[in-house]
C-alpha positions, 0 to 999 in steps of 0.5 A, a space after each residue: 797124509 803124506 806117504 813115505 814115497 812122497 818124502 823120498 821124492 824130495 832131494 834134500 842136500 847140504 849146501 854152503 852159503 857163498 854170497 848174500 845180498 839184500 833183496 829190497 824188491 821182495 814183498 817181505 824182508 828177505 836176502 838173496 843167497 847163493 848156495 854151493 851144493 857141491 860138484 853134482 848140484 853146483 851153485 843155486 840161488 834162493 830168496 830167504 826170509 831170514 833177516 830177523 835173526 841173521 846178518 848178511 856177513 854171518 851167513 857166508 860160510 854157513 852150511 844150510 839144508 835145502 830142497 834142490 829139486 823144486 821148480 824155480 820160483 820167480 820172486 820179483 826179478 829173482 829166480 829162487 832155485 832152491 828152498 832153504 829150510 828153516 823153523 818158524 820160531 817166535 823170533 824169526 826163521 831159524 835155519 836148519 843146519 848140520 851140527 857138524 861140518 859135512 860135505 857140500 852136496 851130502 844128502 838128507 834122508 
C-alpha cells in the first residue's frame, strides 16, 4: 500500500497544451504534446495515447494535469518528459483537467 508520503513526492501541476503532432513511430497510437507548465517549470513534452477521443486541433489551449518530476522516458526517437494524466475509460483515455481555468503551473495536492 502506498503511504501519503509517497503521494507527496509527486509534483503534479496544471499545464496548457500549446502544440500537438502525430506520432506515427509510437508502438501504440499517440500524439506528441508540448505542454506549458508556467514560469517555474516551463515547457515539457509528452507522448500521450489519447488519439481515440481527441483530435489534434481540439487539444491546443486545453489545460491538462501532469506529473512533472518523473525522469524522461524515451519513446521511439522522442523524449517524454512529463506524464499527462487520464482515465482509462471504455471509449479511450479521458484527460484529467480542472473544471475551471487556473494558472499554468498551479500545483495539485
